N, C-alpha and C positions, 0 to 999 in steps of 0.2 A: 078377220081370222088368217090369213095370210100370211099377212105379215108378224102377227104375234107368233104364231109356230117356226115361222124363219128367226124369229128373237130368241125365243126357247131354245129351238135348236143352236144356236149360236152361241149363246148362253152358259150351255150346256157343252159345247166343243172350249171354246174358252176356261170354261171352271178345269176340265179333263188336263188342257195344256198347261194350265197352273199347278195343277197337283203333279202333275209330270216335271215341272221345273223346277217347282220345290223338292222333290224327290232328288231331282239333279245336284238340285243347289246343296241339298245336304249331303250329298254322297263325295259333293265339292269339297264342301268343308271338311268332311272329315279327313279326305283326301290330304287339302291343304295343313291340316292339324298333325296329319301323321309325320309329311315331309317336314314339316317346321320340328317336329320331336328327332329327326333324322337328323334333322341339318343339325340341330343344337349338339346332338351325338358325335357327329363328326366334326364340329368345330372341337369338342372335348377331344377327343381322339385327335387332331391335329395338335391340340394345344399340350397334349402328354409326348406327343411322335417330337414335337420341335425340344419339346424340354430334354426329352433324351438323346435328341442328336444332339445338343447343347451338350450334355452329360458326357455322351461319345467324342466329341471335339473334345472337352478340356481332358478326356480320361488318355485319349492319343495325345496329345501335347506333353501331357504328364511322363506316357510310357518314351516318347522323343524324348525328352529331356531326360530320361534315366538311362537310356539306350547310349546318347550320346556322355555319360558320366562315366558306363559298363563301360565302352570303348576307351575311353581316357584312360579308365582304372586300369584294362587293359593289357594297355598301351606300355602304362607306368610299368606294371609288372613283369611284362614284359621287358624293360629296360632293363629293372634289376636284376632279371633274372639271367641275362645276358650279363651283366654284371659278375653278379657271383658268379657266373660257368668259368668267367676270366679270370674271376679273383682264385678260384678252383683251382685252373690251371696252372696259375702263376704258382699258387701253393705247394702242390705236387712238383710240381718239379723244383721246386725250394725245398720240397721235402725228402723228393730222390736226391740232389746234391748234398742235402745233409748228410745224406743215410751215407754215401758213396765216400765224401770226407771223414764220417766216423768209423766206418769200418776199412777204409784203403786210402788212410793217409798218405801225401805223399811221400816220399823216403826218395832223396834225390832226383835222377832222371823218373823214378817210376813211383807208380803206388804199389805199399805194400800194402795186399789185401790180409783180415785178420778176422776170425769168427766171431769174435765179442769185440765191442768196444773198448776204447781203454775204460780201466774203471772194473769191468766187469769180470768175473769170474767165470771161466770157462768147465762143465763136468758132461762129458758127453755131446748130448745134442742142442742140451741149455747152457744160454748165459743166465749168470745170477748178478745180482748189486745187491751187495749189503750196506744197508742203510743203519749205522752203529750213531742213531743219532741220542741223544741225554736229554732228561731235566723238559725241558717245555718244547726240547723240538721234537721230541717224541709223539705221535699220533697216535688215533683211535684206529681200529680197525679199517671201519671207510674211508678215512683220510689217509691211509697207507695204500691200501687197494689207488683211490682216486691219484696216489705220488707215481704209483707204478703204471699206471695207464698213461699220464703225460710225457712216460719215458716209455711208449709202445709196448708197454708188459703187462704182467700182472704179477698181485702175491705169487709166491711158488706155490706148486703144485707139487705131491710127492707120489712118483708113480711106483716105486716098490721099493725094498729093505735096504737096496746099495745105496741108492739117491735118499730116504731117510739117513742111512749111518753119514753119507758124506754131509749133508744139509748139518747135522749135529755137532759134528764137529766145530763147525764156522757162526754157530748161532746160539746165543744164548737170550732166550725168552722174545725172537721173533714173533715179528707173526706174521702167518701164513697162510696161502689161497684157502682155506678149510673154515667154515662154519655152519652154525645151526640153519638148516630150511626148510619150512614144512617137519618139525620134527625128525627132520636127517642129517647126520652129518655130509654135508655137500664142498664139493673142489668149486673153483671158479671158473671152471673150466665146464661146471654143469653135471661132471659121474659124483657117483656116493662114492664114501671113504668105505672100503671095502673090509680092511685091517682094523675091525673097531679097536684089537686088543691095543694098537698104537697109541689110544689115545687115555691119559686118567680121567677118570669120570666119563666111564663110557656112555651113561646114558645122554641123549644129546635135550640140553638144555635152551629154548626160544632165548633169541639173547646173547646166545656165548659164540664166540669164535677161538679160534686153534692157534695157541703160542708152541714155538719149537724148542724145549729145556735140554743142553748135552747130558747125554748117558740116563737121559727119563724120558724118553719120548716127547711125546705133546701132550700141552694139556689146555685143556679148558677153562676160559675165563670169558669175562665180561668184555662183550664189543667194545664198550664206552672206554676201558680201559685206553692207557696211551702206554706204547712200546715201540720198541725200535722195529723194521720189517726188512724182509727180503723182497725182491721183485725177479722173476723170471720172463726169460723170453727165446724163439728158437735160436738156437745159436746157427749164423750164417753157413752155408756149405759153399763151399771153396773148392768143389769137384767141377771141375771147367774142361770138357772133353780138349784134344789138340794141344793141351799145355801142362808141362808136367813139369815145370820148373817152379821154385818156392816163389820167388819174384813173381807175382802176376800184373805184367804189363799190358793184356786183355782185360777187360771186364764184361763180363756177361749182364746186361744190363734188364732183359726180360727174367732172366732167372733170378738175378738178386731183388725184382720187385715183387718177381710171384714169392719169394721166399716171406719177405713183410706182408702179404698179403694186402698191398694198394687196389686190389680191384682192376678190372678190365680195362675200364676207363683211365685208370689212374697210370697204370704200365703202358698203354698206350699211347697216353701223354709226353711220360718219360720218356719215351723210345723217341718221337717226333723231335724233342727237345732234343736228342743222343744223334739226330739226324739220321736215322733209322726206323723199321716196322717193328711193330710188335709180331712178332710170330708164337715162339712160345717160348719158357724158359729155358731151352738150349740150344735156340738155332739164332737169336740174335745178338749179334756182336758187333761193338766197335772199340779201336783203341783210345787211351784214353791219354 
């Protein structure tokens, strides 16, 4: 009986151990399954990250290439700007010399300066170029204005009755700098016509511009018509300090430059070409 009891006890113990081991095995299997799922998820994440990393590397390479292209473009544009600056400076010098030659032609050993270029008529502070075009040489208002701008001027602006009377004696149906803009008679300098009685057909009509007619004042006509035209620019001031002779042996570059509105940088360029420094319209001086 003693051996049987011992055997039963051992069997009971072994059964308990088996149950315990079975539970442990079930837990281990569950843990393994869970780890397997986690490993699978990690592998998927790694694959996705690796793909993203490749995309980032490709995008980075693309950006490097674009950056190199932009650097090349910046260099090319910088070179172009430098070339344009050089050309502009050379053009300013050429314009300055051309203007000096036009207004102060050499007369013997000196330069004789005049308020207006040859071929231009002076009245007070303005110079006028009367373009007596006929037939196919006549221009529309826009064409006439473009021609004046090419001469560093604009179509004539009449500021008072005296100027109106002066231009009326010399102009027969010539374009002047007056047209209808937004329902108002407007001069090319941006001011409005204040003396409406000056113009025939006083009601502003879009697409109409003004011509000057002797003894009749101003007349409203279609801007697309062709006529002769008159240009106006500011007369050059010849009032120079410390020099009273009509033969101007000394030329004030800054004063000249400012009169024609070349702008500070252009004036500075001109003065450098004249081997001086741009200070003000009445300080800079060099003998020509």
